[in-house]
py3Dmol code that shows the C-alpha trace and the ligand (Angstrom):
import py3Dmol

protein = """\
ATOM      1  CA  MET A   1     102.363  97.728 136.221  1.00  0.00           C
ATOM      2  CA  SER A   2      98.917  99.022 135.589  1.00  0.00           C
ATOM      3  CA  VAL A   3      96.800  96.951 133.179  1.00  0.00           C
ATOM      4  CA  LEU A   4      94.175  99.256 131.674  1.00  0.00           C
ATOM      5  CA  ASP A   5      92.115  96.709 129.774  1.00  0.00           C
ATOM      6  CA  GLU A   6      92.221  93.245 128.280  1.00  0.00           C
ATOM      7  CA  ARG A   7      90.460  92.103 125.129  1.00  0.00           C
ATOM      8  CA  LEU A   8      88.856  88.735 124.416  1.00  0.00           C
ATOM      9  CA  ARG A   9      91.634  88.029 121.955  1.00  0.00           C
ATOM     10  CA  GLY A  10      94.106  88.417 124.783  1.00  0.00           C
ATOM     11  CA  THR A  11      95.411  91.868 123.844  1.00  0.00           C
ATOM     12  CA  ARG A  12      96.378  93.710 126.985  1.00  0.00           C
ATOM     13  CA  PHE A  13      96.708  97.483 127.311  1.00  0.00           C
ATOM     14  CA  VAL A  14      99.281  98.636 129.809  1.00  0.00           C
ATOM     15  CA  SER A  15      99.914 102.114 131.151  1.00  0.00           C
ATOM     16  CA  LEU A  16     103.217 103.722 130.288  1.00  0.00           C
ATOM     17  CA  ALA A  17     104.319 106.883 132.072  1.00  0.00           C
ATOM     18  CA  PRO A  18     106.688 108.683 129.705  1.00  0.00           C
ATOM     19  CA  GLN A  19     108.969 111.464 130.850  1.00  0.00           C
ATOM     20  CA  ARG A  20     109.491 112.562 127.270  1.00  0.00           C
ATOM     21  CA  VAL A  21     107.326 112.050 124.222  1.00  0.00           C
ATOM     22  CA  LEU A  22     108.864 114.169 121.472  1.00  0.00           C
ATOM     23  CA  ASN A  23     111.844 112.293 120.037  1.00  0.00           C
ATOM     24  CA  PRO A  24     114.470 114.685 118.655  1.00  0.00           C
ATOM     25  CA  PRO A  25     116.127 114.081 115.280  1.00  0.00           C
ATOM     26  CA  SER A  26     119.454 113.443 117.027  1.00  0.00           C
ATOM     27  CA  GLN A  27     117.930 110.413 118.709  1.00  0.00           C
ATOM     28  CA  THR A  28     116.098 108.843 115.784  1.00  0.00           C
ATOM     29  CA  GLY A  29     118.246 109.800 112.803  1.00  0.00           C
ATOM     30  CA  MET A  30     115.173 111.289 111.104  1.00  0.00           C
ATOM     31  CA  ASP A  31     115.003 114.879 109.877  1.00  0.00           C
ATOM     32  CA  PHE A  32     112.171 115.846 112.187  1.00  0.00           C
ATOM     33  CA  TRP A  33     110.738 115.347 115.653  1.00  0.00           C
ATOM     34  CA  SER A  34     108.481 112.367 116.171  1.00  0.00           C
ATOM     35  CA  LEU A  35     105.824 111.246 118.586  1.00  0.00           C
ATOM     36  CA  ASN A  36     104.133 107.870 119.080  1.00  0.00           C
ATOM     37  CA  PRO A  37     101.215 107.718 121.531  1.00  0.00           C
ATOM     38  CA  TYR A  38     101.361 103.897 121.744  1.00  0.00           C
ATOM     39  CA  VAL A  39     104.116 101.278 121.806  1.00  0.00           C
ATOM     40  CA  GLY A  40     102.968  98.148 119.981  1.00  0.00           C
ATOM     41  CA  CYS A  41     100.239  97.949 117.367  1.00  0.00           C
ATOM     42  CA  GLU A  42      97.319  95.587 116.994  1.00  0.00           C
ATOM     43  CA  PHE A  43      97.234  95.920 113.203  1.00  0.00           C
ATOM     44  CA  GLY A  44     100.111  93.434 113.061  1.00  0.00           C
ATOM     45  CA  CYS A  45     101.640  94.107 109.635  1.00  0.00           C
ATOM     46  CA  SER A  46     104.186  91.442 108.730  1.00  0.00           C
ATOM     47  CA  TYR A  47     106.616  94.040 107.371  1.00  0.00           C
ATOM     48  CA  CYS A  48     106.401  96.361 110.391  1.00  0.00           C
ATOM     49  CA  TYR A  49     109.799  97.691 111.425  1.00  0.00           C
ATOM     50  CA  ALA A  50     108.772  98.924 114.883  1.00  0.00           C
ATOM     51  CA  ARG A  51     108.776  95.641 116.778  1.00  0.00           C
ATOM     52  CA  TYR A  52     112.242  96.279 118.172  1.00  0.00           C
ATOM     53  CA  ALA A  53     111.012  99.457 119.916  1.00  0.00           C
ATOM     54  CA  HIS A  54     108.499  97.350 121.840  1.00  0.00           C
ATOM     55  CA  ARG A  55     111.184  94.822 122.737  1.00  0.00           C
ATOM     56  CA  TYR A  56     113.393  97.649 123.943  1.00  0.00           C
ATOM     57  CA  VAL A  57     110.702  98.984 126.290  1.00  0.00           C
ATOM     58  CA  VAL A  58     110.000  95.528 127.723  1.00  0.00           C
ATOM     59  CA  GLU A  59     113.657  94.633 128.235  1.00  0.00           C
ATOM     60  CA  ARG A  60     114.460  97.989 129.817  1.00  0.00           C
ATOM     61  CA  ALA A  61     111.549  97.522 132.234  1.00  0.00           C
ATOM     62  CA  HIS A  62     112.832  94.072 133.157  1.00  0.00           C
ATOM     63  CA  ARG A  63     116.347  95.379 133.759  1.00  0.00           C
ATOM     64  CA  ALA A  64     114.897  98.150 135.912  1.00  0.00           C
ATOM     65  CA  GLY A  65     113.104  95.563 138.057  1.00  0.00           C
ATOM     66  CA  LYS A  66     109.638  96.609 136.899  1.00  0.00           C
ATOM     67  CA  LEU A  67     108.901  93.241 135.300  1.00  0.00           C
ATOM     68  CA  THR A  68     109.473  89.806 136.841  1.00  0.00           C
ATOM     69  CA  ASP A  69     111.008  87.004 134.762  1.00  0.00           C
ATOM     70  CA  ALA A  70     107.527  85.522 134.268  1.00  0.00           C
ATOM     71  CA  GLU A  71     106.154  88.891 133.122  1.00  0.00           C
ATOM     72  CA  LEU A  72     109.099  89.320 130.802  1.00  0.00           C
ATOM     73  CA  ALA A  73     108.304  85.948 129.190  1.00  0.00           C
ATOM     74  CA  ASP A  74     104.671  87.028 128.795  1.00  0.00           C
ATOM     75  CA  TYR A  75     105.562  90.450 127.421  1.00  0.00           C
ATOM     76  CA  ARG A  76     108.004  88.977 124.924  1.00  0.00           C
ATOM     77  CA  GLY A  77     105.574  86.247 123.739  1.00  0.00           C
ATOM     78  CA  PRO A  78     106.507  82.779 122.453  1.00  0.00           C
ATOM     79  CA  HIS A  79     108.272  84.131 119.372  1.00  0.00           C
ATOM     80  CA  GLY A  80     109.059  87.646 120.463  1.00  0.00           C
ATOM     81  CA  TRP A  81     107.504  89.422 117.524  1.00  0.00           C
ATOM     82  CA  GLU A  82     103.828  88.868 118.389  1.00  0.00           C
ATOM     83  CA  ALA A  83     104.050  90.623 121.768  1.00  0.00           C
ATOM     84  CA  PHE A  84     104.164  93.837 119.741  1.00  0.00           C
ATOM     85  CA  GLU A  85     100.598  93.106 118.617  1.00  0.00           C
ATOM     86  CA  ARG A  86      99.228  91.819 121.948  1.00  0.00           C
ATOM     87  CA  ARG A  87     100.792  93.933 124.676  1.00  0.00           C
ATOM     88  CA  ILE A  88     100.091  97.546 123.849  1.00  0.00           C
ATOM     89  CA  PHE A  89     101.666 100.273 125.977  1.00  0.00           C
ATOM     90  CA  VAL A  90      99.464 103.333 126.275  1.00  0.00           C
ATOM     91  CA  LYS A  91     101.149 106.653 127.020  1.00  0.00           C
ATOM     92  CA  GLU A  92      98.518 107.882 129.393  1.00  0.00           C
ATOM     93  CA  GLN A  93      98.929 111.357 130.805  1.00  0.00           C
ATOM     94  CA  ILE A  94     101.017 112.204 127.777  1.00  0.00           C
ATOM     95  CA  LEU A  95     100.128 115.882 127.992  1.00  0.00           C
ATOM     96  CA  GLY A  96     102.418 116.719 130.917  1.00  0.00           C
ATOM     97  CA  ALA A  97     105.444 115.328 129.087  1.00  0.00           C
ATOM     98  CA  LEU A  98     104.348 116.961 125.831  1.00  0.00           C
ATOM     99  CA  GLU A  99     104.071 120.332 127.518  1.00  0.00           C
ATOM    100  CA  THR A 100     107.663 120.060 128.755  1.00  0.00           C
ATOM    101  CA  ASP A 101     108.902 118.850 125.385  1.00  0.00           C
ATOM    102  CA  LEU A 102     107.136 121.605 123.457  1.00  0.00           C
ATOM    103  CA  ARG A 103     109.107 124.151 125.478  1.00  0.00           C
ATOM    104  CA  ARG A 104     112.353 122.762 124.028  1.00  0.00           C
ATOM    105  CA  LEU A 105     111.028 122.406 120.473  1.00  0.00           C
ATOM    106  CA  PRO A 106     112.857 124.951 118.287  1.00  0.00           C
ATOM    107  CA  PRO A 107     110.583 127.210 116.196  1.00  0.00           C
ATOM    108  CA  GLY A 108     109.444 126.058 112.770  1.00  0.00           C
ATOM    109  CA  GLN A 109     110.085 122.360 113.378  1.00  0.00           C
ATOM    110  CA  THR A 110     108.217 119.357 111.975  1.00  0.00           C
ATOM    111  CA  VAL A 111     106.572 116.869 114.316  1.00  0.00           C
ATOM    112  CA  VAL A 112     105.439 113.571 112.791  1.00  0.00           C
ATOM    113  CA  ILE A 113     102.952 111.443 114.714  1.00  0.00           C
ATOM    114  CA  GLY A 114     102.979 107.717 114.009  1.00  0.00           C
ATOM    115  CA  THR A 115     106.528 107.060 112.806  1.00  0.00           C
ATOM    116  CA  ALA A 116     106.822 103.839 114.820  1.00  0.00           C
ATOM    117  CA  THR A 117     103.277 102.739 115.652  1.00  0.00           C
ATOM    118  CA  ASP A 118      99.845 103.619 114.339  1.00  0.00           C
ATOM    119  CA  PRO A 119      98.358 106.562 116.271  1.00  0.00           C
ATOM    120  CA  TYR A 120      94.818 105.527 115.245  1.00  0.00           C
ATOM    121  CA  GLN A 121      95.107 101.821 116.031  1.00  0.00           C
ATOM    122  CA  PRO A 122      92.079 100.310 117.865  1.00  0.00           C
ATOM    123  CA  ALA A 123      93.337 101.472 121.276  1.00  0.00           C
ATOM    124  CA  GLU A 124      92.809 105.086 120.208  1.00  0.00           C
ATOM    125  CA  ARG A 125      89.060 104.577 120.002  1.00  0.00           C
ATOM    126  CA  ARG A 126      89.070 104.098 123.749  1.00  0.00           C
ATOM    127  CA  PHE A 127      92.076 106.009 125.071  1.00  0.00           C
ATOM    128  CA  ARG A 128      91.998 109.045 122.752  1.00  0.00           C
ATOM    129  CA  ILE A 129      95.659 109.857 123.370  1.00  0.00           C
ATOM    130  CA  THR A 130      96.298 110.949 119.768  1.00  0.00           C
ATOM    131  CA  ARG A 131      93.308 113.259 119.864  1.00  0.00           C
ATOM    132  CA  ALA A 132      94.582 114.829 123.082  1.00  0.00           C
ATOM    133  CA  VAL A 133      97.982 115.430 121.447  1.00  0.00           C
ATOM    134  CA  LEU A 134      96.360 117.053 118.405  1.00  0.00           C
ATOM    135  CA  GLU A 135      94.217 119.248 120.641  1.00  0.00           C
ATOM    136  CA  ARG A 136      97.403 120.506 122.264  1.00  0.00           C
ATOM    137  CA  LEU A 137      99.235 120.986 118.954  1.00  0.00           C
ATOM    138  CA  ALA A 138      96.255 122.905 117.594  1.00  0.00           C
ATOM    139  CA  ARG A 139      97.109 125.597 120.141  1.00  0.00           C
ATOM    140  CA  CYS A 140     100.616 125.933 118.654  1.00  0.00           C
ATOM    141  CA  GLU A 141     101.534 128.207 115.811  1.00  0.00           C
ATOM    142  CA  GLY A 142     103.975 127.585 112.960  1.00  0.00           C
ATOM    143  CA  VAL A 143     104.600 123.917 113.643  1.00  0.00           C
ATOM    144  CA  SER A 144     104.574 121.504 110.728  1.00  0.00           C
ATOM    145  CA  VAL A 145     102.644 118.379 111.700  1.00  0.00           C
ATOM    146  CA  GLY A 146     102.570 115.018 109.889  1.00  0.00           C
ATOM    147  CA  ILE A 147     100.338 112.078 110.758  1.00  0.00           C
ATOM    148  CA  ILE A 148     100.766 108.561 109.360  1.00  0.00           C
ATOM    149  CA  THR A 149      97.970 106.025 109.820  1.00  0.00           C
ATOM    150  CA  LYS A 150      96.231 103.044 108.299  1.00  0.00           C
ATOM    151  CA  SER A 151      93.001 103.763 110.110  1.00  0.00           C
ATOM    152  CA  PRO A 152      89.893 105.661 109.011  1.00  0.00           C
ATOM    153  CA  LEU A 153      89.490 106.596 112.676  1.00  0.00           C
ATOM    154  CA  VAL A 154      91.603 109.649 111.824  1.00  0.00           C
ATOM    155  CA  ALA A 155      88.461 111.129 110.221  1.00  0.00           C
ATOM    156  CA  ARG A 156      86.871 111.242 113.684  1.00  0.00           C
ATOM    157  CA  ASP A 157      89.235 114.115 114.464  1.00  0.00           C
ATOM    158  CA  VAL A 158      88.456 116.302 111.458  1.00  0.00           C
ATOM    159  CA  ASP A 159      87.351 119.085 113.790  1.00  0.00           C
ATOM    160  CA  VAL A 160      90.729 119.205 115.559  1.00  0.00           C
ATOM    161  CA  LEU A 161      92.674 118.728 112.329  1.00  0.00           C
ATOM    162  CA  ARG A 162      90.882 121.708 110.819  1.00  0.00           C
ATOM    163  CA  ARG A 163      91.798 123.883 113.782  1.00  0.00           C
ATOM    164  CA  LEU A 164      95.379 122.633 113.682  1.00  0.00           C
ATOM    165  CA  GLN A 165      95.624 123.396 109.977  1.00  0.00           C
ATOM    166  CA  GLU A 166      94.532 126.995 110.479  1.00  0.00           C
ATOM    167  CA  ARG A 167      97.800 128.030 112.150  1.00  0.00           C
ATOM    168  CA  ASN A 168     100.152 125.176 111.269  1.00  0.00           C
ATOM    169  CA  ALA A 169     101.143 123.119 108.232  1.00  0.00           C
ATOM    170  CA  LEU A 170      99.508 119.690 108.228  1.00  0.00           C
ATOM    171  CA  GLU A 171      99.988 116.556 106.115  1.00  0.00           C
ATOM    172  CA  VAL A 172      97.922 113.453 106.861  1.00  0.00           C
ATOM    173  CA  TYR A 173      99.294 110.315 105.221  1.00  0.00           C
ATOM    174  CA  VAL A 174      96.827 107.465 104.895  1.00  0.00           C
ATOM    175  CA  SER A 175      98.976 104.375 104.487  1.00  0.00           C
ATOM    176  CA  LEU A 176      97.964 101.691 101.983  1.00  0.00           C
ATOM    177  CA  ILE A 177     100.176  99.308 100.007  1.00  0.00           C
ATOM    178  CA  THR A 178      97.547  97.787  97.688  1.00  0.00           C
ATOM    179  CA  VAL A 179      93.823  97.924  96.955  1.00  0.00           C
ATOM    180  CA  ASP A 180      93.736  94.099  96.871  1.00  0.00           C
ATOM    181  CA  ALA A 181      91.857  93.169 100.056  1.00  0.00           C
ATOM    182  CA  GLY A 182      92.944  89.512  99.937  1.00  0.00           C
ATOM    183  CA  LEU A 183      96.582  90.504  99.725  1.00  0.00           C
ATOM    184  CA  ILE A 184      96.151  92.972 102.570  1.00  0.00           C
ATOM    185  CA  ARG A 185      94.770  90.232 104.791  1.00  0.00           C
ATOM    186  CA  THR A 186      97.770  88.029 103.987  1.00  0.00           C
ATOM    187  CA  LEU A 187     100.284  90.757 104.761  1.00  0.00           C
ATOM    188  CA  GLU A 188      98.584  92.734 107.548  1.00  0.00           C
ATOM    189  CA  ALA A 189      96.842  90.682 110.232  1.00  0.00           C
ATOM    190  CA  ARG A 190      94.221  93.125 111.478  1.00  0.00           C
ATOM    191  CA  SER A 191      94.544  96.398 109.577  1.00  0.00           C
ATOM    192  CA  PRO A 192      91.461  98.148 108.114  1.00  0.00           C
ATOM    193  CA  LEU A 193      90.629  96.934 104.597  1.00  0.00           C
ATOM    194  CA  PRO A 194      91.570  99.142 101.619  1.00  0.00           C
ATOM    195  CA  ALA A 195      88.062 100.401 100.831  1.00  0.00           C
ATOM    196  CA  VAL A 196      87.603 101.503 104.441  1.00  0.00           C
ATOM    197  CA  ARG A 197      90.910 103.381 104.469  1.00  0.00           C
ATOM    198  CA  LEU A 198      90.090 105.080 101.181  1.00  0.00           C
ATOM    199  CA  ARG A 199      86.717 106.161 102.543  1.00  0.00           C
ATOM    200  CA  GLY A 200      88.571 107.658 105.512  1.00  0.00           C
ATOM    201  CA  LEU A 201      90.887 109.505 103.141  1.00  0.00           C
ATOM    202  CA  ALA A 202      87.911 110.791 101.138  1.00  0.00           C
ATOM    203  CA  LYS A 203      86.295 112.126 104.318  1.00  0.00           C
ATOM    204  CA  LEU A 204      89.470 114.016 105.189  1.00  0.00           C
ATOM    205  CA  THR A 205      89.913 115.575 101.779  1.00  0.00           C
ATOM    206  CA  ALA A 206      86.209 116.434 101.519  1.00  0.00           C
ATOM    207  CA  ALA A 207      86.607 118.287 104.805  1.00  0.00           C
ATOM    208  CA  GLY A 208      89.503 120.297 103.367  1.00  0.00           C
ATOM    209  CA  ILE A 209      92.273 118.464 105.243  1.00  0.00           C
ATOM    210  CA  ASN A 210      95.608 118.268 103.453  1.00  0.00           C
ATOM    211  CA  ALA A 211      95.677 114.477 103.129  1.00  0.00           C
ATOM    212  CA  GLY A 212      97.159 111.957 100.716  1.00  0.00           C
ATOM    213  CA  LEU A 213      98.354 108.412 100.363  1.00  0.00           C
ATOM    214  CA  ILE A 214     101.609 106.818 101.366  1.00  0.00           C
ATOM    215  CA  VAL A 215     102.452 103.526  99.697  1.00  0.00           C
ATOM    216  CA  ALA A 216     105.143 102.045 101.896  1.00  0.00           C
ATOM    217  CA  PRO A 217     106.550  99.595 101.647  1.00  0.00           C
ATOM    218  CA  VAL A 218     106.220  98.660  97.997  1.00  0.00           C
ATOM    219  CA  LEU A 219     106.962  94.924  98.064  1.00  0.00           C
ATOM    220  CA  PRO A 220     109.127  93.691  95.161  1.00  0.00           C
ATOM    221  CA  GLY A 221     107.344  91.100  93.054  1.00  0.00           C
ATOM    222  CA  ILE A 222     104.158  91.395  95.147  1.00  0.00           C
ATOM    223  CA  THR A 223     102.770  94.923  94.920  1.00  0.00           C
ATOM    224  CA  ASP A 224     105.085  96.669  92.456  1.00  0.00           C
ATOM    225  CA  ASP A 225     103.537  95.602  89.141  1.00  0.00           C
ATOM    226  CA  LEU A 226     102.025  98.339  87.017  1.00  0.00           C
ATOM    227  CA  PRO A 227      98.361  97.229  87.226  1.00  0.00           C
ATOM    228  CA  ARG A 228      98.451  97.117  91.032  1.00  0.00           C
ATOM    229  CA  LEU A 229     100.179 100.487  91.299  1.00  0.00           C
ATOM    230  CA  GLU A 230      97.818 102.037  88.751  1.00  0.00           C
ATOM    231  CA  ALA A 231      94.844 100.799  90.778  1.00  0.00           C
ATOM    232  CA  LEU A 232      96.282 102.486  93.867  1.00  0.00           C
ATOM    233  CA  PHE A 233      96.922 105.771  92.084  1.00  0.00           C
ATOM    234  CA  ARG A 234      93.418 105.712  90.611  1.00  0.00           C
ATOM    235  CA  ALA A 235      91.847 105.000  94.013  1.00  0.00           C
ATOM    236  CA  ALA A 236      93.888 107.788  95.601  1.00  0.00           C
ATOM    237  CA  ARG A 237      92.726 110.235  92.935  1.00  0.00           C
ATOM    238  CA  GLU A 238      89.101 109.230  93.435  1.00  0.00           C
ATOM    239  CA  ALA A 239      89.474 109.758  97.191  1.00  0.00           C
ATOM    240  CA  GLY A 240      90.722 113.297  96.544  1.00  0.00           C
ATOM    241  CA  ALA A 241      94.315 112.633  97.673  1.00  0.00           C
ATOM    242  CA  ARG A 242      96.442 115.785  97.486  1.00  0.00           C
ATOM    243  CA  PHE A 243      99.660 113.787  97.176  1.00  0.00           C
ATOM    244  CA  LEU A 244     100.935 110.247  96.830  1.00  0.00           C
ATOM    245  CA  HIS A 245     104.338 109.026  97.931  1.00  0.00           C
ATOM    246  CA  ALA A 246     105.825 105.559  97.670  1.00  0.00           C
ATOM    247  CA  GLY A 247     109.021 103.745  98.538  1.00  0.00           C
ATOM    248  CA  PRO A 248     110.441 100.233  98.524  1.00  0.00           C
ATOM    249  CA  LEU A 249     110.665  97.702 101.345  1.00  0.00           C
ATOM    250  CA  ARG A 250     113.593  97.947 103.675  1.00  0.00           C
ATOM    251  CA  LEU A 251     114.340  94.612 105.231  1.00  0.00           C
ATOM    252  CA  TYR A 252     115.790  95.575 108.612  1.00  0.00           C
ATOM    253  CA  PRO A 253     116.771  92.749 110.968  1.00  0.00           C
ATOM    254  CA  ALA A 254     113.663  93.439 113.096  1.00  0.00           C
ATOM    255  CA  ILE A 255     111.465  92.795 110.043  1.00  0.00           C
ATOM    256  CA  ARG A 256     113.161  89.619 108.784  1.00  0.00           C
ATOM    257  CA  GLU A 257     112.091  87.529 111.764  1.00  0.00           C
ATOM    258  CA  ARG A 258     108.414  88.061 110.988  1.00  0.00           C
ATOM    259  CA  PHE A 259     108.341  88.825 107.285  1.00  0.00           C
ATOM    260  CA  LEU A 260     110.598  86.157 105.771  1.00  0.00           C
ATOM    261  CA  PRO A 261     108.650  83.162 107.195  1.00  0.00           C
ATOM    262  CA  LEU A 262     105.445  84.721 105.822  1.00  0.00           C
ATOM    263  CA  LEU A 263     107.106  85.179 102.457  1.00  0.00           C
ATOM    264  CA  GLU A 264     108.169  81.544 102.449  1.00  0.00           C
ATOM    265  CA  GLU A 265     104.631  80.444 103.260  1.00  0.00           C
ATOM    266  CA  HIS A 266     102.733  82.591 100.763  1.00  0.00           C
ATOM    267  CA  PHE A 267     105.293  83.550  98.122  1.00  0.00           C
ATOM    268  CA  PRO A 268     107.825  80.695  98.181  1.00  0.00           C
ATOM    269  CA  ALA A 269     109.198  81.561  94.737  1.00  0.00           C
ATOM    270  CA  LEU A 270     110.187  85.017  95.999  1.00  0.00           C
ATOM    271  CA  ALA A 271     111.785  84.091  99.316  1.00  0.00           C
ATOM    272  CA  ALA A 272     115.210  83.174  97.926  1.00  0.00           C
ATOM    273  CA  ARG A 273     115.235  86.293  95.711  1.00  0.00           C
ATOM    274  CA  TYR A 274     114.516  88.508  98.717  1.00  0.00           C
ATOM    275  CA  ARG A 275     117.222  86.811 100.775  1.00  0.00           C
ATOM    276  CA  ALA A 276     119.751  87.365  97.993  1.00  0.00           C
ATOM    277  CA  ALA A 277     118.684  90.929  97.154  1.00  0.00           C
ATOM    278  CA  TYR A 278     118.691  92.070 100.787  1.00  0.00           C
ATOM    279  CA  ALA A 279     121.711  89.999 101.852  1.00  0.00           C
ATOM    280  CA  GLY A 280     124.119  92.901 102.313  1.00  0.00           C
ATOM    281  CA  SER A 281     121.885  95.462 103.967  1.00  0.00           C
ATOM    282  CA  GLY A 282     118.333  96.336 104.889  1.00  0.00           C
ATOM    283  CA  ALA A 283     118.059  98.832 102.037  1.00  0.00           C
ATOM    284  CA  ALA A 284     116.477  97.868  98.737  1.00  0.00           C
ATOM    285  CA  PRO A 285     119.060  97.178  96.013  1.00  0.00           C
ATOM    286  CA  LYS A 286     119.972 100.480  94.339  1.00  0.00           C
ATOM    287  CA  GLY A 287     118.948  99.370  90.848  1.00  0.00           C
ATOM    288  CA  TYR A 288     115.542  98.272  92.103  1.00  0.00           C
ATOM    289  CA  ALA A 289     115.012 101.498  94.068  1.00  0.00           C
ATOM    290  CA  ARG A 290     115.881 103.594  90.984  1.00  0.00           C
ATOM    291  CA  ALA A 291     113.538 101.610  88.733  1.00  0.00           C
ATOM    292  CA  LEU A 292     110.711 101.893  91.244  1.00  0.00           C
ATOM    293  CA  SER A 293     111.300 105.606  91.640  1.00  0.00           C
ATOM    294  CA  ARG A 294     111.049 106.061  87.848  1.00  0.00           C
ATOM    295  CA  ARG A 295     107.810 104.082  87.759  1.00  0.00           C
ATOM    296  CA  ILE A 296     106.316 106.095  90.619  1.00  0.00           C
ATOM    297  CA  ARG A 297     107.305 109.407  89.028  1.00  0.00           C
ATOM    298  CA  ARG A 298     105.662 108.413  85.752  1.00  0.00           C
ATOM    299  CA  LEU A 299     102.482 107.438  87.587  1.00  0.00           C
ATOM    300  CA  GLN A 300     102.517 110.629  89.667  1.00  0.00           C
ATOM    301  CA  ALA A 301     102.677 112.661  86.449  1.00  0.00           C
ATOM    302  CA  ARG A 302      99.990 110.575  84.738  1.00  0.00           C
ATOM    303  CA  PHE A 303      97.551 110.819  87.626  1.00  0.00           C
ATOM    304  CA  GLY A 304      98.164 114.517  88.266  1.00  0.00           C
ATOM    305  CA  PHE A 305     100.161 114.345  91.503  1.00  0.00           C
ATOM    306  CA  VAL A 306     103.254 116.396  92.259  1.00  0.00           C
ATOM    307  CA  VAL A 307     106.225 114.456  90.943  1.00  0.00           C
ATOM    308  CA  ASN A 308     108.903 113.781  93.556  1.00  0.00           C
ATOM    309  CA  ASP A 309     111.109 111.071  94.951  1.00  0.00           C
ATOM    310  CA  GLY A 310     108.748 110.152  97.725  1.00  0.00           C
ATOM    311  CA  MET A 311     108.757 110.772 101.406  1.00  0.00           C
ATOM    312  CA  VAL A 312     109.821 107.401 102.653  1.00  0.00           C
ATOM    313  CA  ASP A 313     113.299 108.482 103.604  1.00  0.00           C
ATOM    314  CA  ARG A 314     111.803 111.441 105.356  1.00  0.00           C
ATOM    315  CA  TYR A 315     109.674 109.169 107.486  1.00  0.00           C
ATOM    316  CA  ARG A 316     112.074 106.297 108.021  1.00  0.00           C
ATOM    317  CA  SER A 317     114.583 106.152 110.809  1.00  0.00           C
ATOM    318  CA  ARG A 318     118.191 105.362 110.050  1.00  0.00           C
ATOM    319  CA  LEU A 319     118.712 104.474 113.699  1.00  0.00           C
ATOM    320  CA  PRO A 320     116.636 102.441 116.148  1.00  0.00           C
ATOM    321  CA  VAL A 321     113.763 104.501 117.504  1.00  0.00           C
ATOM    322  CA  LEU A 322     114.363 104.557 121.225  1.00  0.00           C
ATOM    323  CA  GLN A 323     111.430 106.816 122.024  1.00  0.00           C
ATOM    324  CA  GLN A 324     112.596 107.840 125.497  1.00  0.00           C
ATOM    325  CA  GLU A 325     109.335 106.679 126.985  1.00  0.00           C
ATOM    326  CA  LEU A 326     110.915 105.129 130.059  1.00  0.00           C
ATOM    327  CA  PRO A 327     110.488 104.830 132.935  1.00  0.00           C
ATOM    328  CA  LEU A 328     107.790 102.240 132.558  1.00  0.00           C
ATOM    329  CA  GLY A 329     105.399 102.443 135.404  1.00  0.00           C
ATOM    330  CA  GLY A 330     101.927 102.595 136.765  1.00  0.00           C
ATOM    331  CA  ARG A 331      99.963 105.688 137.382  1.00  0.00           C
TER     332      ARG A 331
END
"""
ligand_1 = """\
8
SF4
S 99.988 99.772 111.192
Fe 102.084 100.546 111.134
S 102.793 100.364 113.254
Fe 100.968 99.084 113.062
S 101.761 97.053 112.623
Fe 101.290 98.052 110.650
S 103.229 99.002 110.000
Fe 103.421 98.519 112.197
"""
view = py3Dmol.view(width=600, height=400)
view.addModel(protein, "pdb")
view.setStyle({"model": 0}, {"cartoon": {"style": "trace"}})
view.addModel(ligand_1, "xyz")
view.setStyle({"model": 1}, {"stick": {}})
view.zoomTo()
view.show()
């Protein structure tokens, strides 16, 4: 396996040679095609649902004889979940696979970048894979492109986004669950702080990019109170957001392992309530989801956004995201 770089913190970037990069709806259970330039994400959000995709890649590589037992132990990490944040697979030479995949993309489809991992995570500063993908998509016509990110680095690519937007529909979702910086640091290990993300959003909208805010997941009892949500809506308005969508936490099995211990440590009074509320399934209890939806709709109307039920279902997979990035291999 080809190690591309290693950081002081111990994060290692490893080359991944994908045969396919556009995941069809039939594979992911989502209503659109998706693309993730990286597997793993240094931002390390406690509620991240994509850790299983990383585990899948590592275990498949081991079964295929591309990783020794010792490497498997290293790539899984002591607890499993943290390897997702410290062993980042970089889909180098993505353009060849993208070219092939674009030939089988039916006309008028939506492609969302960043459904499983952040396309503007720190690795992008160096590897510029997301930018290369956007450059290619900017040469398409009639594709609907979505981008989801927590990073202001997306504003670096305003030039490409503008070109892309000329002949395609574009929605850039800056992801932020609260404007409370202290809370962000508790819940998201290394993500950009709220003010920095909002500045990124403001740069996009000032440049005429169709960008808004996605508030996902809303965490019951932690970020769903009216004052916190109002502060988010206000900040989004001030940053020129064209839209704001929000949806509740889904507690998939892959999230529980990381998120529930954190909840017990920082919000002990809530832990038992979460365990009970999410006992039957990963979905938020129906009554809670309805109440949250009503609250969000009222806030959307009050702050002048289009009122809708949110885009979370649109951007959440009902099935594990398998990504088809195998075989794992060097250059
Ligand atoms: S930024 Fe997104 S992909 Fe990265 S850890 Fe957070 S939720 Fe997961």
